[in-house]
N, C-alpha and C positions, 0 to 999 in steps of 0.2 A: 833372843830367838826371833826369827823372821817369820812373816806370814807366808802362806802358800801351801801346796800339798806336802804332806810328810812322806818320808821314805822309811819303810820298815827295814830292820836289819836282821841278818842271820845272827845266831848266837856267837859264832866265831867272829864275825865282823864287829858285833856290838862290844865284845870284850877287847879286841884288838884296838878299837878306836879310843879307849880311855884308860887302858892298863897303865900307861906312862903317867897318868894323872892320879893314880892311886885307887880308882874306883874298881869294884869287882862286880861282874854280871852274875846275877843269881836267877830267880824265877821271873823272867821278863822284866827285870828291874835292875837298875844300877844302885849299889849300896856303898856307903862310906862311913866309917866310924872315926870321929875326930876327938882325940883326948883333950880334956879341958881341966882347969884347976878348980873351978867353982861353978855353981849355977849361974852366977852373974856373967862369968866368962863364957859359959855356954850360950846364954842368951845373946851375947855380943856376936859370937860365932854364927849363931842361927840368923841374926839380922844381916850379917855380911853375905851369908849364903843366899838368902832371899833376894837381896839387892843384886847379886851377881847373876842370879837366874833370870832376872829381867821381868818385864811386865806380865808374862804368861806363867810366872812361877806357880800360881795357884793350880794350874792345869797339869803340872809336872812334878813339882817338888813336895816332899813330905819331910818334916823335921821332928825329931824326938830329942828333947833337951833333958840331959841328966846332970848331976853335979860333977861327974867325972868324965862325961863324954857327950858328944852330940852325934846322933845317928841320922844320916841323911839318905834319902832314896829318891831316885828319879825314874819316871816312866811316863809315857803318854797315857794318862789314866783312862781316857775314853776308849782307848784301844786295848788297854791291858798289856801293852808291849813297849819295847824301847824303839824309838825312832831317831832320825838324824837331829831332831830338835833336842832330844836328851843328851846327845853327844855334845852339842854346842853348849848346853847348860852345865854339863859335868865339867868341861874344860874351863868354863868361866868361873864356876864355883871353886875349883881347885886352885886356879890362879889367885882368886881373891883371898883364899885361906892359906896359900903357900903350902899345899899338901904335898909331901914327898911320895914318890912312887915306890914305897917300901913294900916288900913282900908281905902277904897277909899272915904267913906262918909265924907263930910265936908272939903275936901281938896279944895284949891283955884282953881285948874283946874282938875276936874275929867276926866279920859280918856273916850272917846266916839267916835262912828263912825256913819255916817249918810248914809242912803239909800233913794232913791226916788222910789216909787211904782206907777205904772199906771194901773188902772182898764180897762180892754179891753175884748171884746168878741173874738177878733182875734189877738193875739199877733204876729203871723207870718206876718200879713199885716203891722203892724206899727213898728215892731222891727228893720227892715233895716233902716228906717228913723232916728230913735233915735241913732242907731249905727253910721250912717254917720254924722249927724249934731253935735254930741258930740265928734266925733273922738275916740269912744270907741272900745273895743275889746271884744271877748267872754270871759266870766269868766272861767279861767282855772280849777276851782273846779267844774264846771257844765258840762252838756252835750251840746256842741255847736250845735248839730243837733236838739235839742228840740226847738220847735217853741217859747216857752216862756223862754228860757234860759236867765240868767241875763247877763248884760253888765257891764264892769268895765273900768275905766280910766287906760290906760297902764302906766301912770306916777304916779298913786296913789294919785293924788291931789284932784280929784272930787269924789262925792258920787257914789256908785254903783247904777244901775238902774235895777229894776226887774218888771215883769208883773204879775198882779194878774187877774185870769180869772173871768169874769162875765157870768152868765147864761142868763141874760136879761139886756137890757139897764137900767140905773138908772139916768135919766136926771136931777133929783132934787138933786143929790149928787155930790160933787166934785170927780173927777176921778183921781186925782193925790194926793197922800198923802206922808208924810214923815214917815220914820222909824228911830228913834234914838236908837242906841244900846249902853247901858251903862254897867258899871261893875255890877255884880250880887248883890253886897252889896251897890250899889248906887240907884238901881231902885225904891225901895219903897219911898225913900225920894224924888226922882225926881217926882214921881206920886203925892205924897202928896203936894209938892210945886206947881205943876201945877193946882191941884184942888183948892188949897188955893188962887191961883191967878185968879180965875174965870173960870177955865176949868170945863169940865163935863166928867164923866166916861161914856163911851159908852158901853164897854164890858170888863169884867175881867174874862171871862170864861176860858181863856187860860193862866192866871197868874199861874205860875211865868215866863212863857215864854214871854208873852207880854200883855200889857194893851192898850186898844184903848181909846184915849181921844179925846176930841173936844174943840175948843174954843167957845166963845159965838155965833159966826156966823156959827158954825157947821163944820169948817174946822178940818180935822182929822190928828192926829199923833199917832203912836204907840211907846210906850216905851218898848224896847225889851231887853232881856238877853239870855244867852245860856241855862239857867236852864230848866230842864225837856224835852229838845228837843230830846235828844237821846232816852229817854223812850217813847216819843210819836212816834218817827220814828219806834221804835222796835215794838210798839203795832199796827202799820199799820194805 
C-alpha cells in the first residue's frame, strides 16, 4: 500500500473493486473467510495474508484464526470505511492465498456482521449509558456530535450499536432488534431460509437493502446488504 491521500469508495464501487478476488463488502468493511485444515494451517495462512497486506497491515487488516477457517477483514480503521488502500490490500492478499472468486451462497461459513439497534425517542439520553456499560467508542465513520451516532467496540469483537428514532412510544413492540449484514449474493437465500424455518416477512419495501423479518413471537431482525444504499442516499 502506498503513501498519500486515501480515496473513499461508495458501497457499489467498493464491492465491484474486489468481487473478482472473492471478498465481500459488508459494513464499511471487506470480509473474506478462508477454509483451512488445522490451526497450524490457519496460522500459516494468516502470516501470508499479513505479509501480502504490506507494511501498513496493522492499520487495515484484522485476522481471526480458527482450526477450520481464517476470517479476514480489511478497512481503513481510523476512518471506519473502505478506501482505495484496502482495495490494493485485498487484491494482494487474494493473490497470495490463491482465493477463488466463488459465490458466497452455499459456503460453510458465509461472511456476516451483526449490529444491535435500539428504538428510542431520545437517543441523546440513553446513548451515554450504552457507551459506558459496553466500553464502546464513537463510530469513526459517523458524526460523534450527533445525538444518535452509532457506537462501536474499539477491539472489533462485539457488534456495533445504533439508535433508531421513534416518533411515539411503542409499548407492544420489542425495542431492541438485530441487524445481520450478509454478502449481497447471500441475502435472498438467508431470507428464504428464515421464512421456511417459521419466520414472517414484516416488510420488504426496502429490499434489496434490507428485509424486516420476525419470529413466531414477533421478535424482529433485519437482513441487510449494501445494495441500493448509495442510490437511496443520493435520492435524499
